[in-house]
Residue frames relative to the residue before (quaternion, step in Angstrom):
aa qw qx qy qz dx dy dz
M 1.0000 0.0000 0.0000 0.0000 0.00 0.00 0.00
F 0.4706 -0.6447 0.5219 0.3009 3.46 -1.33 0.38
Q 0.0576 0.8902 -0.4331 0.1290 3.48 0.15 1.38
E 0.3570 0.7695 -0.4826 0.2178 3.56 1.09 0.30
A 0.5653 -0.6320 0.4118 0.3339 3.58 -1.05 0.62
F 0.2520 -0.7433 0.6027 0.1439 3.58 -0.79 0.99
E 0.3490 -0.7095 0.5769 0.2047 3.58 -1.34 0.54
K 0.3791 -0.7324 0.5229 0.2156 3.55 -0.80 0.87
L 0.2712 -0.8067 0.5015 0.1553 3.64 -0.58 1.06
D 0.5138 -0.6390 0.4773 0.3159 3.59 -1.18 0.64
L 0.7371 -0.4612 0.3054 0.3882 3.41 -1.49 0.30
A 0.6645 0.5085 -0.3256 0.4403 3.61 0.97 -0.79
E 0.6645 0.4847 -0.3154 0.4734 3.56 1.06 -0.71
I 0.5929 0.5521 -0.3516 0.4690 3.60 1.11 -0.76
A 0.6283 0.5244 -0.3291 0.4710 3.74 0.90 -0.98
T 0.6580 0.5214 -0.3166 0.4416 3.63 0.67 -1.07
I 0.7078 0.5025 -0.2410 0.4340 3.52 0.73 -1.15
L 0.6962 0.4802 -0.2515 0.4706 3.60 0.95 -0.97
D 0.5365 0.5886 -0.3793 0.4710 3.60 1.25 -0.46
E 0.7436 0.4094 -0.2361 0.4729 3.54 0.96 -0.74
V 0.7692 0.3970 -0.2126 0.4533 3.53 0.81 -0.93
N 0.5612 0.6227 -0.4414 0.3200 3.66 0.91 -0.63
P 0.6601 0.4943 -0.3753 0.4232 3.75 0.77 -0.70
Q 0.6461 0.5218 -0.3493 0.4339 3.65 1.14 -0.25
F 0.6380 0.5430 -0.3365 0.4299 3.56 1.25 -0.43
D 0.4248 -0.6322 0.5723 0.3038 3.49 -1.34 0.45
G 0.7591 0.4111 -0.2735 0.4241 3.52 -1.19 0.51
A 0.7258 -0.3799 0.2850 0.4976 3.65 -1.10 -0.31
P 0.5383 -0.6419 0.4534 0.3042 3.51 -1.20 0.85
F 0.4928 -0.6392 0.4911 0.3276 3.56 -1.19 0.55
D 0.3553 -0.7342 0.5493 0.1814 3.57 -1.02 0.87
P 0.4622 -0.7270 0.4029 0.3091 3.66 -0.49 0.93
I 0.6347 0.5474 -0.3268 0.4367 3.51 1.16 -0.70
E 0.7312 0.4367 -0.1990 0.4848 3.51 1.13 -0.74
T 0.7015 0.5141 -0.2532 0.4237 3.57 1.28 -0.39
T 0.1836 -0.7342 0.6393 0.1361 3.53 -1.18 0.69
I 0.1169 -0.7814 0.6123 0.0297 3.53 -1.04 0.99
L 0.1244 -0.7621 0.6334 0.0507 3.56 -0.80 1.00
A 0.1133 -0.8101 0.5740 0.0370 3.59 -0.90 0.98
L 0.0489 -0.7832 0.6199 0.0043 3.49 -1.29 0.65
D 0.3642 -0.7100 0.5541 0.2372 3.55 -0.90 0.88
L 0.2063 -0.7765 0.5864 0.1028 3.61 -0.94 0.82
P 0.4027 -0.7408 0.4739 0.2539 3.66 -0.53 1.05
F 0.7100 0.4622 -0.3012 0.4376 3.64 0.97 -0.49
Y 0.7179 0.2817 -0.2330 0.5924 3.63 1.36 -0.06
P 0.2073 -0.8263 0.5193 0.0683 3.59 0.14 1.35
G 0.7802 0.3105 -0.2238 0.4948 3.52 -0.69 0.94
Y 0.6978 0.4601 -0.2359 0.4958 3.48 1.26 -0.40
K 0.1607 -0.7313 0.6486 0.1365 3.60 -1.28 0.45
L 0.4003 -0.6577 0.5960 0.2280 3.42 -1.27 0.67
L 0.0524 -0.8374 0.5436 0.0232 3.54 -0.60 1.04
D 0.1768 -0.7559 0.6251 0.0813 3.56 -0.95 0.96
I 0.0822 -0.8311 0.5487 -0.0393 3.54 -0.18 1.44
A 0.0459 0.8346 -0.5415 0.0904 3.61 -0.64 1.16
D 0.1442 -0.7411 0.6509 0.0795 3.51 -1.02 0.87
H 0.1796 -0.8477 0.4921 0.0832 3.59 -0.19 1.33
R 0.4213 0.6733 -0.5248 0.3062 3.68 1.14 0.24
H 0.6916 0.4126 -0.2668 0.5294 3.63 1.10 -0.35
M 0.2000 -0.7466 0.6267 0.0992 3.40 -1.46 0.52
P 0.4414 -0.3149 -0.8065 0.2355 1.50 -1.00 2.23
A 0.6783 -0.4971 0.3245 0.4331 3.62 -1.10 0.41
T 0.4117 -0.6383 0.5778 0.2987 3.59 -1.23 0.61
R 0.0359 -0.8164 0.5741 -0.0515 3.49 -0.67 1.13
R 0.0475 -0.7400 0.6687 0.0543 3.54 -1.25 0.56
H 0.1700 -0.7591 0.6101 0.1506 3.65 -1.15 0.41
V 0.0595 -0.8208 0.5658 -0.0515 3.54 -0.83 0.95
L 0.2353 -0.6743 0.6700 0.2027 3.57 -1.16 0.68
Y 0.0609 -0.8571 0.5101 -0.0399 3.60 -0.25 1.26
K 0.2276 0.6334 -0.7391 0.0260 3.33 -1.61 0.62
P 0.6254 -0.5521 0.3461 0.4293 3.61 -0.99 0.58
K 0.8678 0.0218 -0.1093 0.4842 3.48 -0.98 1.22
G 0.7159 0.3655 -0.2597 0.5351 3.60 1.21 0.63
N 0.3809 0.7592 -0.4831 0.2126 3.54 1.05 0.43
V 0.3025 -0.7156 0.6190 0.1155 3.50 -1.43 0.74
I 0.2476 -0.7564 0.5852 0.1552 3.55 -0.78 0.99
L 0.2873 -0.7672 0.5526 0.1531 3.59 -0.74 1.10
D 0.1240 -0.8459 0.5187 0.0041 3.60 -0.82 1.06
F 0.5409 -0.6646 0.3259 0.3995 3.38 1.50 0.49
T 0.5761 0.4512 -0.4362 0.5237 3.58 1.22 0.79
N 0.5772 -0.6134 0.3981 0.3634 3.56 -1.19 0.27
G 0.4668 0.7312 -0.4190 0.2680 3.55 1.23 -0.23
P 0.6982 0.4355 -0.3235 0.4671 3.71 0.66 -0.81
I 0.6282 0.5249 -0.3496 0.4555 3.59 1.07 -0.73
Y 0.7028 0.4612 -0.3062 0.4468 3.62 0.66 -0.94
K 0.6473 0.5165 -0.3302 0.4529 3.62 1.03 -0.57
L 0.6294 0.4707 -0.3418 0.5152 3.53 1.04 -0.66
N 0.6240 0.5671 -0.3622 0.3973 3.65 0.89 -0.83
E 0.6829 0.4719 -0.2765 0.4842 3.58 1.02 -0.78
T 0.7467 0.4229 -0.2664 0.4389 3.59 0.76 -0.85
L 0.6315 0.5844 -0.3671 0.3533 3.68 0.98 -0.67
P 0.3318 0.6030 -0.1499 -0.7098 1.78 1.28 -2.19
V 0.6806 -0.4733 0.3725 0.4171 3.56 -1.37 0.11
K 0.2965 -0.7725 0.5412 0.1497 3.60 -0.97 0.80
L 0.0890 0.8306 -0.5393 0.1068 3.53 0.02 1.20
S 0.0756 0.7469 -0.6513 0.1106 3.48 -1.01 1.07
E 0.7208 -0.3922 0.3166 0.4758 3.51 -1.42 -0.04
E 0.6757 0.5173 -0.2968 0.4333 3.58 1.01 -0.79
T 0.8003 0.3264 -0.1813 0.4692 3.71 0.99 -0.70
V 0.5080 0.6881 -0.4158 0.3091 3.61 1.24 -0.37
V 0.6459 0.5083 -0.3535 0.4466 3.69 0.95 -0.64
E 0.6334 0.5037 -0.3380 0.4804 3.64 1.07 -0.69
Y 0.6316 0.5405 -0.3401 0.4395 3.50 1.07 -0.70
I 0.6707 0.5078 -0.3002 0.4498 3.47 0.91 -0.86
R 0.5846 0.5601 -0.3327 0.4835 3.59 1.19 -0.71
F 0.6615 0.5067 -0.2869 0.4726 3.51 0.91 -1.07
F 0.6608 0.5276 -0.3111 0.4338 3.59 0.70 -1.09
F 0.7432 0.4160 -0.2596 0.4552 3.63 0.59 -0.96
S 0.6403 0.5120 -0.3541 0.4501 3.53 1.18 -0.35
Y 0.8007 0.2990 -0.1230 0.5043 3.62 1.13 -0.63
V 0.6692 0.3832 -0.3256 0.5470 3.57 1.20 0.45
R 0.1366 -0.7661 0.6259 0.0512 3.60 -1.02 0.90
G 0.4234 -0.6825 0.5336 0.2648 3.57 -1.06 0.74
Q 0.6828 -0.4802 0.3650 0.4122 3.53 -1.37 0.39
K 0.7813 0.3227 -0.1967 0.4968 3.64 0.87 -0.67
G 0.7907 -0.1992 0.0974 0.5707 3.62 1.14 0.24
K 0.5717 -0.5951 0.4628 0.3239 3.53 -1.40 -0.12
F 0.2617 -0.7028 0.6273 0.2099 3.54 -1.01 0.79
V 0.2002 -0.7742 0.5954 0.0772 3.58 -0.85 1.03
L 0.3318 -0.7396 0.5532 0.1920 3.59 -0.61 1.02
V 0.0202 -0.8114 0.5842 -0.0030 3.58 -0.75 0.89
E 0.0434 -0.8144 0.5769 0.0465 3.58 -0.79 0.93
S 0.7467 0.1056 -0.1620 0.6364 3.56 1.31 0.28
V 0.6692 -0.4907 0.3747 0.4135 3.52 -1.34 0.31
D 0.6164 0.5640 -0.3409 0.4310 3.66 1.12 -0.47
D 0.6308 0.5189 -0.3541 0.4555 3.62 1.21 -0.33
I 0.5427 0.6227 -0.4152 0.3813 3.64 1.14 -0.11
H 0.3342 -0.7463 0.5465 0.1806 3.62 -0.88 0.99
W 0.1264 -0.8487 0.5132 0.0180 3.41 0.17 1.39
L 0.3892 -0.6668 0.5750 0.2707 3.57 -1.08 0.75
E 0.7590 -0.0708 0.0474 0.6454 3.52 1.15 -0.83
D 0.5292 -0.6548 0.4241 0.3337 3.61 -0.87 0.91
P 0.3791 -0.7007 0.5386 0.2743 3.53 -0.92 0.74
P 0.6608 -0.4832 0.3584 0.4487 3.61 -1.27 0.23
P 0.6590 -0.5123 0.3528 0.4227 3.70 -1.09 0.60
P 0.6657 0.4967 -0.3599 0.4250 3.72 0.68 -0.80
A 0.6617 0.4877 -0.3103 0.4775 3.61 0.94 -0.92
R 0.6237 0.5373 -0.3358 0.4577 3.69 0.93 -0.87
K 0.6367 0.5302 -0.3128 0.4645 3.57 0.95 -0.93
A 0.6995 0.4992 -0.2741 0.4317 3.57 0.86 -1.06
I 0.6411 0.4981 -0.3133 0.4927 3.52 1.07 -0.89
G 0.6495 0.5413 -0.3522 0.4015 3.62 0.86 -0.83
K 0.6525 0.5233 -0.3176 0.4466 3.53 1.13 -0.65
M 0.6141 0.5308 -0.3591 0.4607 3.63 1.26 -0.25
I 0.6823 0.5211 -0.2695 0.4362 3.58 1.13 -0.55
E 0.0858 -0.7870 0.6109 0.0095 3.50 -0.99 1.00
P 0.5098 -0.6137 0.4651 0.3837 3.68 -1.00 0.52
V 0.6973 -0.4454 0.3488 0.4401 3.58 -1.26 0.26
V 0.0940 -0.7948 0.5995 0.0130 3.58 -1.03 0.96
V 0.3154 -0.7426 0.5730 0.1439 3.50 -0.80 1.18
K 0.1429 -0.8188 0.5513 0.0724 3.56 -0.56 1.14
Q 0.7774 0.0648 -0.0143 0.6255 3.48 1.20 -0.67
A 0.0132 -0.7920 0.6094 -0.0351 3.60 -0.91 0.99
D 0.2640 0.7458 -0.5657 0.2325 3.57 -0.15 1.23
P 0.3568 -0.7927 0.4471 0.2107 3.65 -0.20 1.23
K 0.6547 0.5030 -0.3089 0.4722 3.54 1.26 -0.60
N 0.8172 0.2983 -0.1317 0.4753 3.58 0.98 -0.86
G 0.6648 -0.5239 0.3119 0.4317 3.53 1.29 -0.10
F 0.3874 -0.7086 0.5535 0.2037 3.58 -1.30 0.02
I 0.1591 -0.7540 0.6317 0.0840 3.41 -1.28 0.59
L 0.0340 -0.7919 0.6083 -0.0410 3.57 -0.61 1.15
M 0.2323 -0.6908 0.6547 0.2002 3.56 -1.43 0.37
I 0.0356 -0.8116 0.5802 -0.0588 3.52 -0.82 0.97
C 0.2841 -0.6738 0.6403 0.2349 3.58 -1.32 0.25
M 0.0398 0.7981 -0.5993 0.0479 3.58 -0.99 0.71
T 0.2707 -0.6842 0.6282 0.2527 3.61 -1.28 0.26
F 0.0091 0.7553 -0.6553 -0.0084 3.50 -1.35 0.63
K 0.8006 -0.0426 -0.0914 0.5907 3.48 -0.58 1.28
N 0.7672 -0.3155 0.2222 0.5124 3.72 -0.41 -0.98
A 0.6584 0.5138 -0.3364 0.4352 3.61 1.02 0.66
L 0.2846 -0.7344 0.5892 0.1802 3.51 -1.22 0.53
F 0.0889 -0.8092 0.5800 -0.0287 3.48 -0.92 1.25
K 0.2113 -0.6434 0.6957 0.2395 3.51 -1.45 0.17
A 0.0089 -0.7852 0.6159 -0.0634 3.49 -1.07 0.97
Q 0.3878 -0.6448 0.6048 0.2608 3.45 -1.54 0.26
V 0.1512 -0.7764 0.6089 0.0595 3.52 -0.97 1.02
T 0.1373 -0.7712 0.6192 0.0545 3.56 -0.91 1.07
I 0.0748 -0.8001 0.5949 -0.0197 3.58 -0.73 1.08
D 0.2567 -0.7850 0.5325 0.1852 3.61 -0.54 1.06
K 0.7662 -0.4272 0.2415 0.4149 3.56 -1.22 0.13
I 0.7226 0.3344 -0.2296 0.5597 3.64 1.17 -0.38
G 0.7083 -0.5705 0.2666 0.3189 3.62 1.08 0.77
R 0.4919 0.6525 -0.4531 0.3563 3.58 1.23 0.18
I 0.3019 -0.8038 0.5071 0.0746 3.52 -0.78 1.29
T 0.0521 -0.7655 0.6412 0.0086 3.50 -1.10 0.87
L 0.2076 -0.7790 0.5741 0.1430 3.67 -0.81 0.85
G 0.1087 0.8119 -0.5667 0.0891 3.56 -0.97 0.74
N 0.7895 0.2955 -0.2170 0.4922 3.66 -1.27 0.22
E 0.2137 0.8065 -0.5349 0.1333 3.57 0.85 0.83
Q 0.1238 -0.7963 0.5908 0.0385 3.42 -0.95 0.93
L 0.3684 -0.7491 0.5146 0.1957 3.55 -0.65 1.17
L 0.2204 -0.7999 0.5498 0.0967 3.61 -0.68 1.07
I 0.7714 -0.1509 0.1665 0.5953 3.54 1.00 -1.01
E 0.0790 -0.8054 0.5855 0.0478 3.57 -0.94 0.74
D 0.7313 0.3961 -0.3181 0.4551 3.57 -1.44 0.14
M 0.3300 0.7455 -0.5115 0.2715 3.58 1.03 0.77
P 0.4801 -0.6717 0.4718 0.3093 3.65 -1.13 0.69
L 0.1390 0.8309 -0.5170 0.1513 3.63 0.33 1.23
I 0.5695 -0.5719 0.4789 0.3453 3.42 -1.30 0.51
D 0.4516 -0.6758 0.5059 0.2887 3.64 -0.98 0.76
E 0.2766 -0.8214 0.4834 0.1230 3.58 -0.26 1.25
T 0.5674 0.5679 -0.3973 0.4447 3.56 1.31 -0.09
I 0.5329 0.5986 -0.4390 0.4062 3.71 1.13 -0.34
G 0.8024 0.2910 -0.2439 0.4604 3.50 -0.98 0.99
Q 0.5280 0.6408 -0.4312 0.3531 3.58 1.22 -0.14
């Protein structure tokens, strides 16, 4: 999972950011007084912060996600298009030290046409609809491994092994990332299916 600690911005920072990004959003603008913004520096996007913008007056909260720098922000729309475009123009800074954080970010903010792939690095990362019995939970936990970097070559790309859930199944897969951050999945291995998982398509 993408679990880095976000920093909560103060009202002055929120107002400044919303002045810039509100015109790019569909729907009603966010009110600085009613809005919370959490910010995170991303090592592979120097100069940018990942923003989680939320208006909690509504249930569920109205949320937007933005890669932000003054006069250069990118609105994330859960497709790979905005990410790949920024990767080429910035360009993205991928290395053995940053590629794991990049893959966590990518799977947190991109959904496939048929559903969302959820990166899991421990049994606690699984979005259970109902908790399995302790023996089953322990057995599933033994199948899951953290992200492993198999190849790290900034010129020729990266190869990682990951575990992920998709719909109601747990998989292991190989991820190939080229030098500008384009991602390809392959060599999928089904570990377990018919799991009681939350439907990740809800709320899209």
